[in-house]
C-alpha positions as CSV (number, residue, x, y, z in Angstrom):
1,X,-13.8,-34.9,-2.7
2,X,-13.8,-31.2,-3.7
3,X,-12.6,-28.8,-1.0
4,X,-15.4,-26.8,0.5
5,X,-15.6,-23.0,0.9
6,X,-14.9,-21.6,4.3
7,X,-16.5,-18.4,5.4
8,X,-15.5,-16.0,8.1
9,X,-18.6,-17.0,10.1
10,X,-17.6,-20.6,10.1
11,X,-14.1,-19.9,11.3
12,X,-14.7,-16.8,13.4
13,X,-13.6,-18.4,16.7
14,X,-10.9,-20.8,15.3
15,X,-7.3,-20.1,14.8
16,X,-6.4,-20.2,11.1
17,X,-3.1,-21.6,9.8
18,X,-2.5,-20.4,6.3
19,X,0.6,-20.6,4.1
20,X,1.0,-17.1,2.8
21,X,1.9,-16.5,-0.8
22,X,4.8,-14.1,-1.4
23,X,3.3,-10.6,-2.1
24,X,3.9,-9.0,-5.4
25,X,3.4,-5.2,-5.7
26,X,0.6,-4.5,-8.1
27,X,-0.7,-0.9,-7.9
28,X,0.5,2.3,-6.4
29,X,-1.1,5.5,-7.5
30,X,-4.1,7.0,-9.2
31,X,-2.0,8.6,-12.0
32,X,-0.4,5.3,-12.9
33,X,-3.4,3.2,-11.9
34,X,-5.2,2.5,-15.1
35,X,-2.0,1.4,-16.9
36,X,-1.1,-0.8,-14.0
37,X,-4.5,-2.4,-13.9
38,X,-4.2,-3.2,-17.6
39,X,-0.8,-4.7,-17.0
40,X,-2.3,-7.0,-14.3
41,X,-5.1,-8.0,-16.7
42,X,-2.6,-8.7,-19.5
43,X,-0.3,-10.7,-17.3
44,X,-3.2,-13.0,-16.2
45,X,-5.2,-13.6,-19.4
46,X,-7.0,-16.5,-17.7
47,X,-8.7,-14.2,-15.2
48,X,-10.4,-12.1,-17.9
49,X,-13.7,-13.8,-17.3
50,X,-13.3,-13.3,-13.5
51,X,-12.7,-9.6,-14.1
52,X,-15.9,-9.3,-16.0
53,X,-17.8,-11.0,-13.2
54,X,-16.2,-8.7,-10.7
55,X,-17.3,-5.6,-12.6
56,X,-20.8,-7.0,-13.0
57,X,-21.0,-7.8,-9.3
58,X,-20.0,-4.4,-8.2
59,X,-22.4,-2.8,-10.7
60,X,-25.4,-4.9,-9.7
61,X,-24.6,-6.4,-6.4
62,X,-25.8,-5.1,-3.0
63,X,-24.0,-2.1,-1.8
64,X,-22.8,-1.8,1.8
65,X,-24.9,0.3,4.2
66,X,-22.8,3.3,5.5
67,X,-24.0,2.6,9.1
68,X,-21.5,4.6,11.1
69,X,-20.4,7.3,8.7
70,X,-20.2,10.9,10.1
71,X,-20.5,14.0,7.9
72,X,-17.5,14.3,5.7
73,X,-16.7,10.6,5.8
74,X,-16.9,8.4,2.7
75,X,-17.2,4.8,1.8
76,X,-16.1,2.7,-1.2
77,X,-18.0,-0.6,-1.4
78,X,-16.6,-3.4,-3.6
79,X,-18.5,-6.6,-4.1
80,X,-16.8,-9.8,-5.4
81,X,-18.8,-12.6,-7.0
82,X,-17.2,-15.4,-5.1
83,X,-14.8,-16.4,-2.3
84,X,-11.3,-15.0,-2.0
85,X,-8.1,-16.5,-0.5
86,X,-6.5,-15.6,2.8
87,X,-3.4,-14.6,0.9
88,X,-5.6,-12.3,-1.2
89,X,-6.9,-10.6,2.0
90,X,-3.4,-9.9,3.0
91,X,-2.5,-8.5,-0.4
92,X,-5.6,-6.2,-0.2
93,X,-4.3,-4.7,3.0
94,X,-0.7,-4.4,2.0
95,X,-1.4,-2.8,-1.4
96,X,-3.9,-0.4,0.1
97,X,-1.3,0.7,2.7
98,X,1.2,1.4,-0.1
99,X,-1.3,3.2,-2.1
100,X,-2.5,5.5,0.7
101,X,1.0,6.4,1.7
102,X,1.8,7.5,-1.8
103,X,-1.5,9.3,-2.4
104,X,-1.1,11.2,0.8
105,X,2.4,12.3,-0.1
106,X,4.1,10.2,2.6
107,X,6.2,8.5,-0.1
108,X,7.9,10.4,-3.0
109,X,7.3,7.6,-5.5
110,X,5.0,4.5,-5.6
111,X,6.4,1.8,-3.4
112,X,7.6,-0.6,-6.1
113,X,9.5,2.2,-7.8
114,X,11.1,3.2,-4.5
115,X,12.3,-0.4,-3.7
116,X,14.0,-0.5,-7.1
117,X,15.4,3.1,-6.9
118,X,16.7,3.0,-3.3
119,X,17.2,-0.7,-2.5
120,X,19.0,-1.7,-5.7
121,X,20.1,1.6,-7.3
122,X,20.6,1.7,-11.0
123,X,23.6,3.7,-12.4
124,X,21.2,6.6,-12.9
125,X,19.8,6.4,-9.4
126,X,23.4,6.2,-8.0
127,X,24.3,9.4,-9.7
128,X,21.2,11.1,-8.2
129,X,22.0,9.7,-4.8
130,X,25.5,11.1,-4.9
131,X,24.1,14.5,-5.2
132,X,21.9,14.1,-2.2
133,X,23.1,14.4,1.4
134,X,24.1,11.0,2.8
135,X,21.9,11.7,5.9
136,X,18.8,12.2,3.7
137,X,19.5,9.0,1.7
138,X,19.8,7.0,5.0
139,X,16.5,8.4,6.1
140,X,14.8,7.1,2.9
141,X,16.4,3.7,3.4
142,X,15.3,3.5,7.0
143,X,11.7,4.4,6.1
144,X,11.6,1.7,3.4
145,X,13.0,-0.9,5.9
146,X,10.3,0.0,8.4
147,X,7.5,-0.2,5.8
148,X,8.8,-3.5,4.5
149,X,8.9,-4.8,8.1
150,X,5.3,-3.9,8.7
151,X,4.3,-5.6,5.4
152,X,6.1,-8.7,6.4
153,X,4.5,-8.8,9.8
154,X,1.1,-8.2,8.3
155,X,1.7,-11.4,6.3
156,X,2.5,-13.3,9.5
157,X,-0.6,-11.9,11.3
158,X,-2.9,-13.0,8.4
159,X,-1.3,-16.4,8.6
160,X,-2.1,-16.7,12.3
161,X,-5.7,-15.4,12.4
162,X,-8.6,-14.1,10.4
163,X,-8.3,-10.3,10.1
164,X,-11.7,-8.7,9.7
165,X,-10.6,-5.1,9.8
166,X,-7.4,-3.0,9.2
167,X,-6.9,0.6,10.1
168,X,-4.3,3.0,8.6
169,X,-4.1,6.2,10.7
170,X,-2.2,9.3,9.5
171,X,-1.1,12.1,11.7
172,X,-1.8,12.7,15.4
173,X,-2.0,9.4,17.3
174,X,-4.0,6.2,17.4
175,X,-6.8,7.8,19.4
176,X,-7.0,11.1,17.5
177,X,-5.5,10.9,14.0
178,X,-5.8,13.6,11.4
179,X,-7.2,11.2,8.9
180,X,-7.7,7.4,8.8
181,X,-8.6,4.6,6.5
182,X,-10.5,1.4,7.3
183,X,-10.4,-1.8,5.3
184,X,-13.4,-3.9,6.2
185,X,-12.8,-7.6,5.3
186,X,-15.4,-9.1,7.6
187,X,-18.0,-9.6,4.9
188,X,-15.6,-11.7,2.7
189,X,-15.9,-15.5,2.3
190,X,-12.7,-17.5,2.2
191,X,-12.3,-20.3,-0.3
192,X,-10.0,-23.3,-0.4
193,X,-7.2,-23.6,-2.9
194,X,-8.6,-23.7,-6.4
195,X,-12.0,-22.3,-5.4
196,X,-11.1,-18.6,-4.8
197,X,-11.1,-15.7,-7.2
198,X,-7.9,-14.5,-8.8
199,X,-6.2,-12.0,-6.4
200,X,-5.0,-9.9,-9.3
201,X,-8.5,-9.6,-10.7
202,X,-9.8,-8.6,-7.2
203,X,-7.0,-6.0,-6.8
204,X,-7.9,-4.7,-10.2
205,X,-11.5,-4.3,-9.2
206,X,-10.6,-2.7,-5.8
207,X,-8.3,0.0,-7.2
208,X,-10.6,0.8,-10.1
209,X,-13.3,1.4,-7.5
210,X,-11.0,3.8,-5.6
211,X,-10.1,5.5,-8.9
212,X,-13.8,5.9,-9.8
213,X,-14.7,7.2,-6.3
214,X,-11.9,9.8,-6.6
215,X,-11.3,9.3,-2.9
216,X,-8.3,11.5,-2.5
217,X,-8.9,14.5,-4.8
218,X,-10.7,16.7,-2.3
219,X,-8.0,16.3,0.4
220,X,-5.5,19.0,1.0
221,X,-1.8,18.3,0.4
222,X,-0.5,16.6,3.5
223,X,2.8,17.3,5.3
224,X,5.1,14.5,6.2
225,X,3.6,12.7,9.2
226,X,3.4,9.4,11.0
227,X,1.4,6.4,9.8
228,X,0.1,3.9,12.3
229,X,-1.2,0.5,11.2
230,X,-3.7,-1.5,13.3
231,X,-5.5,-4.8,12.6
232,X,-8.0,-7.0,14.3
233,X,-7.2,-10.6,15.1
234,X,-8.2,-13.3,17.5
235,X,-7.1,-12.6,21.1
236,X,-5.5,-16.1,21.3
237,X,-3.7,-16.0,17.9
238,X,-0.3,-15.9,19.5
239,X,0.8,-12.7,17.8
240,X,4.0,-11.4,19.5
241,X,5.0,-8.4,17.2
242,X,1.8,-6.4,17.0
243,X,0.8,-5.1,20.4
244,X,-2.6,-6.0,21.7
245,X,-5.0,-3.0,22.4
246,X,-7.8,-4.6,24.4
247,X,-9.9,-1.5,24.9
248,X,-9.2,0.3,21.7
249,X,-12.1,2.0,19.8
250,X,-12.0,3.3,16.3
251,X,-11.7,7.1,16.4
252,X,-14.8,9.2,15.7
253,X,-12.9,12.3,14.7
254,X,-10.7,12.9,11.7
255,X,-11.4,12.4,8.0
256,X,-12.3,8.8,7.4
257,X,-12.5,6.6,4.3
258,X,-13.9,3.1,4.6
259,X,-13.2,0.5,1.9
260,X,-15.7,-2.3,2.4
261,X,-15.1,-5.6,0.6
262,X,-17.8,-8.3,0.4
263,X,-18.9,-11.4,-1.5
264,X,-22.6,-10.3,-1.7
265,X,-23.7,-12.6,1.1
266,X,-25.9,-11.8,4.1
267,X,-24.7,-9.5,6.8
268,X,-22.4,-11.2,9.4
269,X,-23.5,-10.8,13.1
270,X,-21.2,-8.6,15.1
271,X,-21.1,-11.3,17.8
272,X,-19.0,-13.3,15.4
273,X,-16.0,-11.1,16.3
274,X,-16.5,-11.0,20.1
275,X,-13.1,-12.7,20.7
276,X,-11.3,-10.4,18.3
277,X,-9.2,-7.5,19.5
278,X,-7.2,-4.7,17.9
279,X,-3.4,-5.1,17.5
280,X,-1.1,-2.1,16.8
281,X,2.2,-2.1,15.0
282,X,5.0,-1.1,17.4
283,X,6.5,1.0,14.6
284,X,5.2,4.4,13.4
285,X,6.0,4.9,9.7
286,X,7.5,8.3,9.1
287,X,6.6,10.0,5.9
288,X,9.5,11.3,3.7
289,X,10.0,13.2,0.5
290,X,12.8,13.7,-2.0
């Protein structure tokens, strides 16, 4: 018997147990984005037809309705032509976090380059490090450790529960950030193993949409500031690292960019998520520069 697809509506009130795939960094910045997307496509020749479907779906599929956008806010809708995996949803959130932190000058280099440069320094990197103050180098390492920790705990959260929304808040605090980014996953449909789209093809479509939307060009250069990560999950998912925020409401002030992912299906009733609450990472990521 073929495994059946499983949508967010069908499992909205049930705890999900998912074995997460090990994340692989894919994309990091607009200036390197096109070449990186081509690398993804070349490394997975078998997903070429899926990539064409993704592009066709986003061009002709229904676009999301910007229901709660305030003046100055923006939305980037991306429509996939089929179900995605739970591991893919986690990758979307993690890669978007890395991308935003680099684009908003909270990381001096794309995440994958930083992990190579600072975690396992090459001889060239070691020479540069020797010229830097030891205190500054330790700050870089600490920031990377904290970011890697949040990425790891996001994997655990996605394995425990469906995650319909993720917030990335920069500056200020969780109630009043200077700018924030929402990843809306609630319209996606989850597929069983072998029935979901290639995650690499989906990431390629997602970051191409961000590139075409030119979502960061109009923003002023940002100072180093704190980044808070929040995610919605089932109130009984058993999460013990992220802190539950029972009465939290998404801020109405601050520059907002919403990235909405969907599979082109009908709208999902808000009541589906009545038992879902916000969870906040207990660590605030500190931006750093070279």
